[in-house]
N, C-alpha and C positions, 0 to 999 in steps of 0.2 A: 398562547399561542401553540400551534399545533406541528408537531413532529410525526411525518411519515417515514417508515425506514422499509426500503423495499429489500427484499431478500431478510423477511421478518422471522424466517425460519432458521437463519444463518447461527452457526454456533457461536459467533461473538457479540451478539446481539445484548446478552446480558449484561457486557463490559459497559454500553453505552447507558443501560438502563440504571446500572449501578451509579454509573457518574452521575445522571441526572438526580437519582434520589440523594446524591451527595451534594448537589448542587445547592448553595444557600442562597443565591438568586431567585432559584424556583421559577425562572422565566417560562418554562413549558408546561403547558396547562393539558395536554391530551397526547399519548404517543399512540400511532396507528399501525400496525404490522400488516406487511403484505407478503405473501410467498405463494407462489406456484404449487407448494408441497404442504398439503393441509395438516400431516402428520408432525412434519418438522414445526412448523409455526405453534400447533397444539402444545408441543414439548416446551419450546421456548417460552410461550406464555407461561405455563406453570413455574418455570425457573424463575421468571419475572415475578409471577405472584408470591413466591417463596422470598424474592430480594425486597418485596415491598411491606413483608409482615413486619411491624413494630413499628414503622414510620407514622407519623403523626397524620400526614397529609400526603401519602404516596400519589406520584403522577398516575392518573388513570390510562389505561390499555385498553385498545380494542383492535380486534382482528378484522381487517376488511375483506369482503370476499371477492372483490373484483379491483384492478388496477385502477380503472377512473374514480371508484368509490374512493380507494386510497390517495388519490392525488387532489381530488375535489376540496377546496380549502385550506391546504398545507401552507403553512409559512415556510418552513424547511423539508427538504427531501433529502435524507440519507440512502444512497444508492450503493446496495453491496450484494449484487445479485452474482450468480455463479451459474452462467449460459451452460447447461451439459452435465452440470452436477461434477462429483468426483471421478466419475468415470469418463466425462470429458478430459478431465485434468491429466486422467491417466495415460489415455492417447496421444494427448499433447506430450507428455514425457517419454513415452515408449517408442512412438513411429519416430522421432530423430535419433534416440538411442540406437535402435535398430541399423542407421545409416550411419552409424559411430559419432555423432556430434551430440552436444548438450542436450537433454531434454530438462527444461526447468517451467514452471507455469509463468514468470512473467519475463525472463530472460532467455536469448536466442531463438532457435527455431520454436519450441515449445509456446513461448510468449506471442510471437507472430501467431500462431493457429490458434490460440485462446483468444487474440486479438479480433481475427477474422471471424469467428464465430459468434464474439460477444457484440460487437460494435452496431449490427444492424439493431439488435434489441434494445442496446442503450441510446439510439438515436430514436427508435420509437417511443422510447419513455421520455427522451428530450422533448417530443413534438408533443405529447400529451401535456406534460408540465406547461409548455408555453400553451396551450389551449385551454386547460382546466385550473391551472395555478399559475399564472402568469407572472405573478409577484411574489414567486417562492424562491429561495434560494437553493439550488441543489448541490450538495456535499458529494462528491464522488467517491467513494472507496473500492469500487469495482476495479480489478485488475484486468489488463494491464493498464494504471491507473492513468498514465500520462498518454496513452495513446486514446483511451476511452472517453478521457476528459476532453481530449483534442477533436473528437468524434461527435460528441454532445455538444462543444462551444459553436461549432457551426449553425445549431440551431440556438442555442441559449445567450452566445457570447459570454461576457463576464459573469452571469448569473449562474454558472457552473464552476466549482472550485473543486480542484482535487487535492486529496491529503494522504498521507504516507507519514506513519510512525516512526521510520528507521532514521531519518535525517535529524528530529528532535532527540531521538535515541542516543545518536552519536554525540550530538552537543553536550548532552547531558553527561555522558560517562567520560568523555574526554575533559569537561570541565572538573567532575569529582577526581580523575586520574590525575590533574594538573594542580590538584590541593583546594581549589575552590569550597566554598561551603556551600552544600547542595541549597540552602535559602537564598545564595545570590542570584540563583536563577528566577525563582520566581518575583524576587525583587527588582529584577530587570537590570541587575549590575553587570550582568554577561552580555558580552557581543560577540557577534560571530558572520562571518561571511561565507555563505554556504550557495553552492551553485551547480547546476547541471540538468540532468532528466529525472524522471522517476526511477529509481533503482539504478541511477548512475550519475553521480555526482560527489562534490568534494569540500570538504570543511577546509577553509585556506586560511581562517584567521580566528582565533579565540581570544578576546580581551575578557578581564575583570577590571572594573572601573577604569576602563581605557587603557591598561597595561595589557600588552601582548603575551599570551602565555603560551602560545604554540612552539615557538622554537625550542623552549626548554622544556617542554614535554616531549617534543619529537629526538632531544639529545638525551632523555633519560630511559635507558634501557628498563630498569624495574618498572617505572610509571607506564610504560607502553605494554609491558606483559600484566599489566593488572585490569585491563579491559578488552573485550571483545573483539572490537577491531585492530587493537594493537597485537593481539595474539595470532589474528588471521591473516594479517600481511607481514608482519615480521619488523623489527625493528630498521633493519637495513633499507629494506623497501620503502617504509614509510618516509624515511630520512632522505632517500633518492628522490621521492615524489615530493617532499617538500610540503604535504597536505595530508589530511586524514580521508580515505575514501569510504563511501558509503560500502557497507558490507557485502552488497551485490556486486561489487565490481571485482570481487575474488573471483568470479565466475571468468571475467575477461583478463585479469591479471595472471591468474594461476589456472588458466582453462585445461593444460594435460591434466594436472595433479587433481582438478576437481571431476574430470570426466573420468579417470582413473577410479576415482573414490566411487562414483555413482554406478560403474560397472561392475566394482568387487561388493557391492551388496545386493540382496536377493530381492528388495522391494523398493522402489520409488518414494519421493514423499508423498505421492497422490495415492499410491498402493496403501501407506501408511495410515493417512487420513480417512481413506476410504473405510478400512477395518475399523479403526479406531472408533471414528465418528457415527459411522454405521452402526458400530455395536451400542455408543451411547444412545442414539435416538431409539434402536429398538428395544433397549432395558427400560429408556424412560418411557417409551408409549406405553410399555406392557403394565403399567401401575403402579401405585404406589404413593401416587400426590405429590405436592409441590415440595416438600421436604426432602423425598426421595431423589427427585427429578435435580435438584440443588445440590444435593451432595455428590452425585454421580458427575453433574457438570463441572463442579469444581476439580475433582478427582481428574477429569479428562482434560481440563483446560491445562493443568500444571504439567501433566505428560506432554501436551502439544507444545508450550511453550520450553519446556527442557530439551525437546528433540528439534528445535526449531535450526535450520540449516546444518544439520548434522553431517552432510557429506562435504561441505566445506571446513567443518572444524577438524573432520577426520584428515582431510587432504594436508591440513597445516599443524598436525600432530597428535590428533585424537582427544584434545581436551574437553571438559565438561562446561557448561555455563553456570556461572556463580550467580549469587542472588542482584548483584549489581547490572549484570547482563540482562538478566530476566526482569529487570525494572523496565527497561527501556524506555520509549518515550509514550507509550498509551495513545494508539489511535484514537481511542474514546476523549481522552483529555484533549487530543488535538483538535477533536470535533467541536468539543463543546465549548474551549476557547475561540474557536473561529466563530460558531453562532454567539455569544456573547458579545465578541467585538462587532459584529455586525449591527446587533441589535442597540449595545451601549455606544456606538460610533465612537471606539475608543482610541483606534490609532495604535492597536496591540501590532507587535511584529512576531509574524509566524513562518514557518517555512511552508510553501504551498505549491501546488501545481496550477500556475495559470498563463493568461497570454504574456508572450514575452516583452512586446512591446519594442524599445530599445535598448532591454537590459543586455541582451547578447546581439551586439549589432549584424552578426554574420549569419543569424536566424530570421526566418520571417517574422514579423510582427505579432500574426496570429498563432506562431506555433508555440504549443506549451511546453514552459520551460518549469523547474523545480529550484526556486528560490528562495530568498528574505523578502517578505511582503510585509507591507503596513495594511491591516485592516480596519475600515471604517465603515460607515452607514451605505456608503456607495461600494462597497465590495472589496476586493484585495488587489493592491497596486503593487508589482514588484519594483524593488528599490534597486538602484544603481549598484552595481559592483567592480570589482577590480577586474582588468582583463583578463580573459583565459590563457593559460598557457596554450601552446600549439597541441601538445598531447592531448590535452583536455578538451578543446574545440575541435581537434579532429575526431576524437571519438563520439562527442555529442553530434557533431554533423552527420557523420556516419547513421547513427543509431537514429537521430531524426529523421533522415532520408527512408529508413526501414518503416519509421512508425507512420509518415504520412504516405507511404505507398500503402501500407496494410490499410490504412483508413479509406483511400480510394478502390482498393480492392473490394472490401467489405462493401461500401455503399453503391457500388456500381457493377458488382459482379466481373469484374476485370481479372482474368487469370493472369494476364500479363504483367500487372501491377503486382498480384501475389507473388508471384515469380521473383519479381525485383524484391520484394521485401523479404523474402526469405533467402536469396541468395547473394544480397547485399549486406546481411549482418555478418558483423565480423567474427561471430561463432559457428558461422555456416562456410565450409570451407571450397564448395564448389559449386557452381548453378547444376550441376549435374544430380548433385546430390538433393538440392533444395527442390528440383524437379520432382525425384522421386518422393520424398517428403510430402509434398503438394500432392501428387497423386494416390498414394497411400491415405492421406488424409480425407480426401475426397470418398474412397472406396468405404473407408470405415466410419463414416459420419452418419 
């Protein structure tokens, strides 16, 4: 079975390859990398060479020189592209900040700008997959994941599935804090109700062998203080919500504090990663071979994980991530579990970005939602969920309107739809601000 990774020069690609090497099923027979940056993909190929060292039958890796070559014959396509590179991300962050609103890669005005730039490229990829590998499944990592998956689904239907490691990371951390043995998750004894959009969802039920754990966890200040989301949102607010929000909802619930934190720092997250990862690729490309490239990658990866969502942590007290926070959900493990469930027709339950169907009746059937799905050889089917509270539904409806307007704007080059996407976002406080952001983005593109 052939796996093609688009954005094969991406910094996190070695995580996927390491998961494949550790996979006892060994279902992938070849990994094909494709990237528009030859230097980056060359460095990552060296890191993969080092990872493969010592394995009796490592998965072969090939670098494709063209997109069509990479897609032809693929069984699975992982899409993890970054249109515009980190320079584009910096613009997405800085332009909104100059107008006094949050600049963030996937949330707010920055997320809309990133989507407008990315969607046309993602749809072109979807059209090529449909032509060159019509039987392939596309697993989308590309951010903003919900928005991009929705655009690609207009071409590929249910054969594109979006993934994110934030929800499963939340479930794992919450289960540990509630006292469940980590093995209970792997054995399927942990149940959960999670629903929302990508980077905007809530864990509303958590069970062990059918016994509900969430109320007791929400009542326990010490347990809430033992994991990332508990520290981010605080015990009082979590009890008020009666649910555990995805970490990215911190930007919505504590927008003033987070914006103040971002304004008070000399560099955005994009600027940090541009320097950090740019330095990694420059040093690794200078020579030293696979061993040196791998050692440098590991050091850089750990620093990246330790500084994740630093502005939100600063806004909620300035604490550091611990080992359990760093463990997270592992988007590489989510991708591998999804692939296994499709190939094995297993009925595995995973939190994924898929077409809504009737899961949230107030949303269109083709709208992409992030929720618990059952995965078989036919793909991912969203499971029924408990009704959403009014505050949850209201936020979902507003942000989904933003996402769909952004898709319309990107596909039809419709400035009115782009303005609507920016102005209607809950983190943009004025249509005039939205218009200026759109104008500046066009000038700096």
